[in-house]
C-alpha positions as a Markdown table, in Angstrom:
| # | Residue | x | y | z |
|---|---|---|---|---|
| 1 | Met | -14.4 | -5.6 | -3.6 |
| 2 | Gln | -17.9 | -7.4 | -3.3 |
| 3 | Leu | -19.0 | -7.2 | 0.0 |
| 4 | Lys | -20.2 | -10.5 | 1.7 |
| 5 | Ala | -23.3 | -10.8 | 3.6 |
| 6 | Phe | -22.3 | -11.3 | 6.8 |
| 7 | Ala | -24.4 | -13.8 | 8.9 |
| 8 | Phe | -23.9 | -14.6 | 12.3 |
| 9 | Arg | -25.5 | -17.5 | 14.1 |
| 10 | Pro | -25.7 | -16.9 | 17.6 |
| 11 | Ala | -26.9 | -20.1 | 18.5 |
| 12 | Ala | -27.2 | -23.6 | 16.5 |
| 13 | Ala | -31.2 | -23.8 | 16.0 |
| 14 | Ser | -31.4 | -19.8 | 15.4 |
| 15 | Pro | -31.5 | -18.5 | 12.2 |
| 16 | Pro | -29.0 | -16.2 | 10.9 |
| 17 | Ile | -28.8 | -12.4 | 11.6 |
| 18 | Val | -27.9 | -10.5 | 8.5 |
| 19 | Leu | -26.6 | -7.1 | 9.0 |
| 20 | Pro | -27.8 | -4.1 | 7.3 |
| 21 | His | -25.7 | -3.0 | 4.2 |
| 22 | Arg | -23.9 | 0.0 | 5.9 |
| 23 | Ser | -22.9 | -2.4 | 9.0 |
| 24 | Arg | -21.7 | -4.8 | 6.1 |
| 25 | Val | -19.5 | -2.0 | 4.9 |
| 26 | Ala | -18.1 | -1.1 | 8.1 |
| 27 | Leu | -17.0 | -4.6 | 8.8 |
| 28 | Val | -15.3 | -4.7 | 5.3 |
| 29 | Leu | -13.5 | -1.6 | 6.2 |
| 30 | Phe | -12.5 | -2.7 | 9.9 |
| 31 | Asp | -11.2 | -5.8 | 8.3 |
| 32 | Leu | -9.2 | -3.6 | 5.8 |
| 33 | Ile | -7.9 | -1.2 | 8.2 |
| 34 | Asp | -6.7 | -4.1 | 11.0 |
| 35 | Ser | -5.0 | -6.0 | 7.5 |
| 36 | Tyr | -3.1 | -2.9 | 6.9 |
| 37 | Val | -2.3 | -2.1 | 10.9 |
| 38 | Leu | -1.0 | -6.1 | 11.0 |
| 39 | Gln | 1.4 | -5.3 | 7.7 |
| 40 | Gly | 3.0 | -2.6 | 9.9 |
| 41 | Asp | 1.1 | 0.9 | 9.7 |
| 42 | Leu | -1.6 | 2.9 | 8.2 |
| 43 | Ala | -1.5 | 6.7 | 8.0 |
| 44 | Ala | -4.0 | 9.4 | 7.6 |
| 45 | Gly | -3.8 | 11.5 | 4.6 |
| 46 | Ala | -2.5 | 14.3 | 6.2 |
| 47 | Val | 0.5 | 12.1 | 7.8 |
| 48 | Ala | 1.3 | 10.9 | 4.2 |
| 49 | Ser | 1.3 | 14.4 | 3.0 |
| 50 | Gly | 3.6 | 15.7 | 5.8 |
| 51 | Trp | 6.3 | 12.9 | 4.6 |
| 52 | Met | 6.2 | 14.4 | 1.2 |
| 53 | Arg | 7.2 | 17.6 | 2.0 |
| 54 | Thr | 10.5 | 16.6 | 1.8 |
| 55 | Cys | 10.6 | 15.8 | -2.0 |
| 56 | Cys | 7.9 | 18.4 | -3.3 |
| 57 | Arg | 6.3 | 21.6 | -2.6 |
| 58 | Gln | 2.6 | 21.1 | -3.4 |
| 59 | Thr | 2.2 | 17.8 | -1.5 |
| 60 | Ile | -1.6 | 17.9 | -1.0 |
| 61 | Ser | -1.9 | 18.4 | -5.0 |
| 62 | Val | 0.5 | 15.8 | -5.8 |
| 63 | Leu | -0.9 | 13.1 | -3.3 |
| 64 | Ala | -4.4 | 14.1 | -4.6 |
| 65 | Arg | -3.4 | 13.8 | -8.2 |
| 66 | Trp | -2.1 | 10.3 | -7.3 |
| 67 | Ile | -5.4 | 9.6 | -5.5 |
| 68 | Leu | -7.2 | 10.6 | -8.7 |
| 69 | Thr | -5.3 | 8.8 | -11.0 |
| 70 | Arg | -5.3 | 5.6 | -9.1 |
| 71 | Lys | -1.5 | 5.6 | -8.3 |
| 72 | Ala | -1.9 | 5.4 | -4.8 |
| 73 | Val | -3.8 | 3.3 | -2.5 |
| 74 | Arg | -6.1 | 5.0 | -0.5 |
| 75 | Phe | -9.5 | 4.2 | 1.5 |
| 76 | Met | -11.8 | 6.3 | 3.3 |
| 77 | Trp | -13.5 | 6.0 | 6.7 |
| 78 | Arg | -15.8 | 8.3 | 8.2 |
| 79 | Thr | -14.5 | 11.2 | 5.8 |
| 80 | Gln | -10.8 | 10.3 | 6.6 |
| 81 | Ala | -8.8 | 9.2 | 4.0 |
| 82 | Phe | -6.0 | 6.4 | 4.8 |
| 83 | Leu | -2.8 | 5.6 | 3.0 |
| 84 | Pro | -0.7 | 2.8 | 3.7 |
| 85 | Pro | 2.9 | 3.6 | 4.0 |
| 86 | Phe | 4.1 | 0.4 | 2.0 |
| 87 | Gln | 3.4 | 2.4 | -1.4 |
| 88 | Phe | 6.2 | 5.3 | -0.7 |
| 89 | Asp | 9.6 | 4.4 | -1.7 |
| 90 | Lys | 11.9 | 5.8 | 1.0 |
| 91 | Pro | 14.0 | 7.8 | 1.9 |
| 92 | Arg | 12.4 | 10.3 | 0.1 |
| 93 | Pro | 8.7 | 9.5 | -0.1 |
| 94 | Thr | 7.8 | 9.2 | -3.9 |
| 95 | Gln | 5.4 | 7.2 | -5.2 |
| 96 | Asn | 6.4 | 3.3 | -5.8 |
| 97 | Arg | 6.1 | 2.2 | -9.7 |
| 98 | Thr | 4.7 | -1.1 | -8.8 |
| 99 | Ile | 1.4 | 0.5 | -7.3 |
| 100 | Glu | 1.1 | 2.3 | -10.3 |
| 101 | Asp | 1.6 | -0.9 | -12.5 |
| 102 | Cys | -1.1 | -2.7 | -10.4 |
| 103 | Ala | -3.4 | 0.4 | -10.6 |
| 104 | Arg | -3.2 | 0.1 | -14.7 |
| 105 | Gln | -4.0 | -3.6 | -14.5 |
| 106 | Ile | -7.0 | -3.6 | -11.8 |
| 107 | Gly | -7.6 | 0.1 | -10.9 |
| 108 | Asp | -10.4 | 0.7 | -13.1 |
| 109 | Leu | -12.5 | -2.9 | -12.6 |
| 110 | Val | -12.5 | -2.3 | -8.8 |
| 111 | Asp | -13.4 | 0.5 | -6.2 |
| 112 | Glu | -10.7 | 1.8 | -3.7 |
| 113 | Glu | -11.5 | -0.4 | -0.8 |
| 114 | Ala | -11.0 | -3.5 | -3.2 |
| 115 | Phe | -7.8 | -2.2 | -4.8 |
| 116 | Ala | -6.7 | -1.4 | -1.0 |
| 117 | Gly | -7.7 | -4.9 | 0.0 |
| 118 | Trp | -6.0 | -6.6 | -3.0 |
| 119 | Phe | -2.5 | -5.9 | -1.5 |
| 120 | Val | -3.3 | -7.7 | 1.7 |
| 121 | Asn | -5.1 | -10.7 | 0.7 |
| 122 | Pro | -3.4 | -13.9 | -0.3 |
| 123 | Ser | -3.4 | -14.2 | -4.1 |
| 124 | Arg | -2.9 | -17.5 | -5.8 |
| 125 | Trp | -0.8 | -16.4 | -8.5 |
| 126 | Leu | 1.7 | -15.6 | -5.7 |
| 127 | Asp | 1.4 | -19.0 | -3.9 |
| 128 | Leu | -1.2 | -17.4 | -1.6 |
| 129 | Arg | 1.4 | -14.7 | -0.1 |
| 130 | Met | -0.1 | -11.1 | -0.1 |
| 131 | Pro | 1.1 | -8.7 | -2.8 |
| 132 | Val | 2.3 | -6.4 | 0.1 |
| 133 | Asp | 4.6 | -8.6 | 1.1 |
| 134 | Leu | 6.4 | -8.9 | -2.3 |
| 135 | Leu | 6.3 | -5.5 | -3.4 |
| 136 | Leu | 10.2 | -5.0 | -2.3 |
| 137 | Asn | 11.6 | -8.3 | -3.4 |
| 138 | Asp | 9.4 | -9.3 | -6.4 |
| 139 | Pro | 7.7 | -6.2 | -8.0 |
| 140 | Asp | 7.4 | -8.1 | -11.3 |
| 141 | Ala | 5.4 | -11.1 | -9.6 |
| 142 | Val | 2.8 | -8.7 | -8.0 |
| 143 | Val | 2.3 | -7.2 | -11.4 |
| 144 | His | 1.9 | -10.2 | -13.1 |
| 145 | Ala | -0.7 | -11.3 | -10.1 |
| 146 | Ala | -2.5 | -7.8 | -10.9 |
| 147 | Arg | -2.6 | -8.9 | -14.6 |
| 148 | Lys | -4.1 | -12.3 | -13.7 |
| 149 | Thr | -6.7 | -10.7 | -11.7 |
| 150 | Arg | -7.6 | -8.2 | -14.4 |
| 151 | Val | -8.3 | -11.3 | -16.5 |
| 152 | Glu | -10.2 | -13.1 | -14.1 |
| 153 | Leu | -12.4 | -9.9 | -13.0 |
| 154 | Met | -13.0 | -9.2 | -16.8 |
| 155 | Arg | -14.1 | -13.1 | -17.3 |
| 156 | Cys | -16.5 | -12.5 | -14.2 |
| 157 | Arg | -17.9 | -9.5 | -16.1 |
| 158 | Leu | -18.4 | -11.1 | -19.3 |
| 159 | Ala | -19.9 | -14.0 | -17.6 |
| 160 | Ala | -22.6 | -12.2 | -15.6 |
């Protein structure tokens, strides 16, 4: 996820106030957290690990493996890991295959925050709908959008 230079204009005649890098990162993460809360929920890593106790014994190591291999959506805020619940199939909280397929497409090109943000931002390949809204009903379209995003990201990298 590229961090935008957030500029605030207190008055029309005033020059813009540019926030320092740390503040920009915080604003991006606040926006990400808000987006997921609006989508339904956001769980701390310990909570997600608790959900998994019904399906496996080594919940922390399984969850850590999913995170390290980018098979799970996660982002950090002040040493706390957050995992959106949409990525776990119910009733047994197992991994959603579509997330893994999307991670294969764009996970190696973006950081954790950008990967998490991709799911809650409108995609032009999904008629400006968010991937998170189509995960259950049209997972193939979500993976196709991830594939198109990969092509666009690669094109931007080659042009730079």
